DRENVOPA-158435 format. One line per 8 residues: number of its first residue (from 1); their letters; for each residue x, y, z of C-alpha. Coordinates in Angstrom, 1 decimal. Example, Ala and Ser with C-alpha at 12.3 -4.5 7.8 and 13.67 -1.06 7.14 Angstrom:
1	AS	12.3:-4.5:7.8  13.7:-1.1:7.1
# end
This chain:
1	MADQGPGE	-10.7:26.3:-23.4  -7.9:24.5:-25.3  -7.3:20.9:-24.7  -4.4:20.1:-22.4  -1.5:18.4:-24.1  -0.3:15.0:-23.0  2.9:16.4:-21.6  1.3:19.4:-19.7
9	KTEEATPK	2.0:19.2:-16.0  -1.5:19.5:-14.5  -1.4:16.9:-11.8  -0.2:17.4:-8.2  3.0:15.7:-7.3  2.6:12.2:-6.0  4.1:11.3:-2.5  6.8:9.3:-4.3
17	KIEDAKKE	7.8:12.3:-6.5  8.0:14.5:-3.4  10.0:11.9:-1.5  12.4:11.5:-4.4  12.9:15.2:-4.6  13.5:15.3:-0.8  16.2:12.6:-1.1  18.0:14.8:-3.7
25	GNVPKSMD	17.9:17.8:-1.4  15.2:19.5:-3.4  12.9:20.9:-0.6  11.0:24.1:-0.1  13.5:26.2:1.9  12.5:29.6:3.1  15.5:31.7:4.0  13.3:34.2:5.8
33	MAGFVALT	11.8:31.6:8.1  15.2:30.3:9.0  16.5:33.8:9.5  13.5:34.7:11.7  14.1:31.8:14.0  17.8:32.6:14.2  17.1:36.3:14.8  14.6:35.5:17.5
41	AAVLAMLF	17.1:33.3:19.2  19.8:36.1:19.0  17.5:38.7:20.5  16.4:36.5:23.3  20.0:35.5:24.0  21.1:39.1:24.1  18.3:40.0:26.4  19.0:37.2:28.8
49	AVTYIADI	22.8:37.7:28.6  22.8:41.5:29.2  24.4:41.2:32.6  26.9:38.7:31.3  27.9:40.9:28.3  28.0:44.0:30.6  30.5:42.2:32.9  32.8:41.2:30.0
57	LMRIFRFS	32.7:44.8:28.6  33.5:46.2:32.1  36.4:43.8:32.5  37.8:44.9:29.1  37.4:48.5:30.1  39.0:48.1:33.5  41.9:46.1:32.0  42.5:48.8:29.4
65	VDNFSDPM	42.4:51.6:32.0  44.7:49.8:34.3  47.3:49.3:31.6  47.1:52.9:30.3  49.1:54.0:33.3  52.0:51.7:32.3  54.6:52.5:29.7  53.3:51.4:26.3
73	GMDSLAAM	55.4:48.9:24.4  54.9:46.1:21.9  54.5:43.6:24.7  51.9:45.7:26.5  49.9:46.3:23.3  50.0:42.7:22.4  48.8:41.7:25.9  46.0:44.2:25.7
81	GLTSIREM	45.0:43.0:22.2  45.0:39.3:23.1  43.1:39.9:26.3  40.5:42.0:24.6  40.1:39.4:21.8  39.8:36.6:24.3  37.1:38.4:26.3  35.2:39.4:23.1
89	LFMVIPVA	35.2:35.7:22.1  33.8:34.7:25.5  31.0:37.2:24.8  30.4:36.4:21.1  30.8:32.6:20.9  27.8:31.7:23.2  25.4:34.0:21.2  26.9:32.9:17.9
97	TIVAVFGA	26.4:29.2:18.8  22.8:29.8:19.8  22.1:31.6:16.5  23.8:28.8:14.5  21.8:26.1:16.3  18.5:27.8:15.9  19.3:28.7:12.3  19.6:25.0:11.6
105	IGYLIQFG	16.4:24.4:13.6  14.7:27.0:11.4  15.4:24.7:8.4  14.5:21.5:10.2  11.1:22.7:11.2  10.3:23.3:7.5  11.2:19.9:6.0  12.8:17.7:8.6
113	LIFTTKPL	16.2:16.1:8.7  17.7:15.3:5.3  21.0:13.5:4.7  22.1:13.4:1.0  25.4:13.7:-0.7  24.0:14.4:-4.2  24.5:18.2:-4.0  28.2:17.5:-3.2
121	KPDIKKID	28.8:15.4:-6.3  30.8:17.1:-9.0  28.7:18.6:-11.8  30.2:20.4:-14.7  27.0:22.3:-15.2  27.5:24.1:-11.9  30.6:25.9:-13.3  29.1:26.6:-16.8
129	PIKGMKNL	29.8:30.4:-17.2  26.9:30.8:-19.7  24.4:29.2:-17.4  25.8:31.1:-14.5  25.3:34.4:-16.4  21.8:33.4:-17.2  21.0:32.6:-13.6  22.6:35.9:-12.5
137	FSMQKVID	20.4:38.0:-14.8  17.3:35.7:-14.7  13.8:36.9:-13.9  14.0:35.0:-10.6  17.0:37.1:-9.5  15.1:40.2:-10.4  12.1:39.1:-8.4  14.4:38.1:-5.4
145	GLKITAKV	16.0:41.6:-5.6  12.7:43.3:-5.6  11.5:41.2:-2.6  14.6:42.1:-0.6  14.3:45.8:-1.5  10.6:45.8:-0.5  11.3:44.0:2.8  14.2:46.4:3.7
153	CIAMAIGG	12.0:49.4:2.9  9.1:48.2:4.9  11.3:47.2:7.9  13.1:50.6:7.8  9.8:52.5:7.5  8.3:50.7:10.5  11.5:50.9:12.6  11.9:54.6:11.6
161	WFFWGYTG	8.3:55.4:12.6  8.8:53.9:16.1  12.3:55.6:16.4  10.9:58.9:15.4  8.3:58.6:18.1  11.0:58.0:20.7  12.8:61.2:19.8  9.8:63.1:21.0
169	ELPTVHLF	10.6:61.9:24.5  14.2:62.9:24.5  13.7:66.4:26.0  12.2:64.8:29.0  14.5:61.8:29.2  17.7:64.0:29.4  16.4:65.2:32.8  16.4:61.6:34.2
177	SLGDQLSW	19.3:60.2:36.2  21.8:58.0:34.4  20.1:54.8:35.7  16.7:55.9:34.6  18.0:56.9:31.2  19.5:53.5:30.7  16.3:51.8:31.9  14.3:54.0:29.4
185	LYDKILIL	16.8:53.0:26.6  16.5:49.3:27.5  12.7:49.4:27.4  12.7:51.2:24.0  15.2:48.8:22.5  13.1:45.9:23.8  9.9:47.3:22.2  11.7:48.0:18.9
193	ALVMLLVF	13.2:44.5:18.9  9.8:42.9:19.4  8.1:45.1:16.7  10.8:44.2:14.2  10.5:40.5:15.1  6.8:40.7:14.4  7.6:42.3:11.0  10.2:39.6:10.2
201	FAFAVIDL	7.7:36.9:11.2  5.2:38.3:8.8  7.9:38.3:6.1  8.8:34.7:7.0  5.2:33.4:6.8  4.6:35.1:3.4  8.0:33.9:2.0  7.3:30.3:3.3
209	AIVRYFHF	3.9:30.2:1.6  5.4:31.5:-1.7  8.4:29.1:-1.6  6.1:26.1:-0.9  3.7:27.1:-3.7  6.4:27.4:-6.4  8.2:24.3:-5.1  5.1:22.1:-5.5
217	KRLRMSKQ	4.3:23.8:-8.7  7.7:22.8:-10.1  7.1:19.2:-9.0  3.8:18.9:-10.8  3.4:15.9:-13.2  1.7:15.2:-16.4  -0.9:12.5:-16.6  1.5:10.2:-18.4
225	EVKDEFKN	4.1:10.7:-15.7  1.6:9.7:-13.1  0.7:6.6:-15.1  4.3:5.7:-15.7  5.1:6.1:-12.0  2.2:3.9:-11.0  3.4:1.2:-13.5  6.9:1.4:-12.1
233	TEGNPEVR	5.9:1.2:-8.5  2.8:-1.0:-8.6  3.5:-2.9:-11.7  1.7:-2.8:-15.1  -2.0:-3.2:-14.5  -2.3:-5.5:-17.5  0.4:-7.8:-16.2  -1.0:-7.8:-12.7
241	ARIRRIQM	-4.5:-8.7:-14.1  -3.0:-11.5:-16.1  -1.1:-12.9:-13.0  -4.4:-12.8:-11.0  -6.2:-14.6:-13.8  -3.5:-17.3:-14.0  -3.6:-17.7:-10.2  -7.4:-18.0:-10.3
249	EMSQNRMM	-7.2:-20.6:-13.1  -4.7:-22.6:-11.2  -6.8:-22.4:-8.0  -9.9:-23.5:-9.9  -8.0:-26.4:-11.5  -6.9:-27.6:-8.1  -10.4:-27.3:-6.8  -11.9:-29.2:-9.8
257	NDVPTADA	-9.4:-32.0:-9.2  -10.8:-32.3:-5.7  -14.4:-32.6:-6.8  -14.2:-36.4:-7.5  -13.1:-36.9:-3.8  -16.3:-35.3:-2.5  -19.2:-37.3:-1.0  -21.9:-34.9:-2.3
265	VVTNPTHY	-22.5:-31.7:-4.2  -25.2:-29.4:-2.8  -26.9:-27.1:-5.3  -29.7:-24.6:-5.3  -30.1:-25.9:-8.2  -28.6:-23.6:-10.9  -26.7:-20.7:-9.2  -24.5:-22.4:-6.6
273	AVALRYKK	-22.7:-25.7:-6.2  -20.8:-26.8:-3.1  -18.8:-30.0:-3.0  -18.7:-31.7:0.5  -16.4:-34.4:1.8  -16.3:-36.2:5.1  -13.8:-38.9:5.8  -14.1:-40.3:9.3
281	GQDPAPTV	-10.8:-40.2:11.1  -9.4:-37.9:8.4  -11.7:-34.8:8.4  -12.6:-33.2:11.8  -15.9:-32.1:10.3  -17.5:-32.1:6.8  -15.2:-30.1:4.6  -15.9:-27.9:1.5
289	VAKGADVL	-13.5:-29.1:-1.2  -14.9:-27.0:-4.0  -17.6:-24.3:-4.6  -18.7:-22.1:-7.4  -21.5:-19.9:-8.8  -23.1:-19.9:-12.2  -20.8:-21.3:-14.9  -18.4:-22.7:-12.3
297	ALKIKEIA	-21.3:-24.3:-10.5  -22.3:-26.1:-13.7  -18.7:-27.3:-14.2  -18.6:-28.7:-10.6  -21.9:-30.6:-11.1  -20.7:-31.9:-14.5  -17.5:-33.3:-13.0  -19.4:-34.7:-10.0
305	RENGVQVV	-21.8:-36.6:-12.3  -18.9:-37.9:-14.4  -17.2:-39.3:-11.3  -20.3:-40.7:-9.6  -20.6:-38.0:-6.9  -24.2:-37.5:-5.8  -25.7:-34.1:-6.6  -28.3:-33.0:-4.0
313	ENAALARE	-30.6:-30.0:-4.5  -31.0:-27.9:-1.3  -31.2:-24.2:-2.2  -31.0:-22.8:1.4  -28.1:-25.0:2.4  -26.2:-24.3:-0.8  -26.4:-20.6:-0.4  -25.3:-20.7:3.3
321	LYRLVDVG	-22.4:-23.0:2.6  -21.3:-20.8:-0.4  -21.5:-17.7:1.8  -20.0:-18.9:5.0  -17.3:-21.5:4.1  -14.2:-21.1:2.0  -12.7:-23.9:0.0  -10.8:-26.1:2.4
329	GTVPEKLY	-12.8:-24.9:5.4  -15.1:-27.0:7.6  -18.8:-26.6:8.0  -19.9:-24.4:10.9  -21.7:-26.1:13.8  -25.0:-24.3:13.0  -25.1:-26.2:9.7  -24.1:-29.6:11.1
337	QAVAEVLA	-27.7:-30.9:11.2  -28.6:-29.9:7.6  -25.3:-31.3:6.3  -25.7:-34.5:8.2  -29.1:-35.0:6.7  -27.7:-34.6:3.2  -24.8:-37.0:3.9  -27.2:-39.5:5.4
345	YVYRVTGR	-29.3:-39.4:2.3  -26.3:-39.9:0.1  -25.0:-42.8:2.1  -28.5:-44.4:2.1  -28.8:-44.0:-1.7  -25.3:-45.2:-2.4  -25.3:-47.9:0.3  -22.1:-46.5:1.8
353	QL	-21.2:-46.6:5.5  -19.6:-43.8:7.6
# end
């Protein structure tokens, strides 16, 4: 297997890359899914509004019949036309509004609400005729055309199969009363609508999976792009390590400056060193002013000896103080007795008083 080049996009898109693409309006949009949601809303609206639509159509029919008996003139024709248009709008607008709303919802359920003006910004590339011709005759357009053709053929085949089955019932249906015939027709239309909705739902799910696959494939990144993004968002690791090192050195320098103020340094004797201070009336309890392990412990003991601070070997106490107390923290109550013994020893040796 050949080695992957440094610029080959083999890495999944990072959350930041996906979010940046979303801000630009670059999201996985399945037209079939949005169309399915809108079509479902339209079918349900039509089914629930059958009586409402029938009443409007009946009003139009009655109005036309009533006016046929009158002499026809331009005024009468204009009145009939305006009335018919008004009634048709009353019938169409509610259904169209529901379809439009649910069409928008069909997009929202895929990628959420997005507000961006970038697609509206003027871009000379959008009116480039050469690029437009390439897009018009691109492989993607061929694939889209084949997809549409395949979906239409499949839908027509399934719908035609059901419709052909209904024609076998027509010799019996024509013997029904008009009401029963309308009821049979309504039932068959309902069944056919539900079947076609299931077919379009299958198309929508497949199309959504394909759209999302190619969308995230286009957003893939090279290893170098991932590293560059990390540096831009989190900062250069080398710079951050240097900052941490400087901060640690500054903290250690401050700590070393406080060692001469300690009353005693407890050691174990080589691995740990903890400098303790207790000033009556100033410190609520014995306080750790410095601590360190290994090399840092040796440095603390060296500074302590140079400044006349007593170094006391107590391995168990040194380990507990190092583990439990941070620099600037006070000794916990369970160690009061042990620390008090150390300080008493130091005061006795140095002749100091509390």
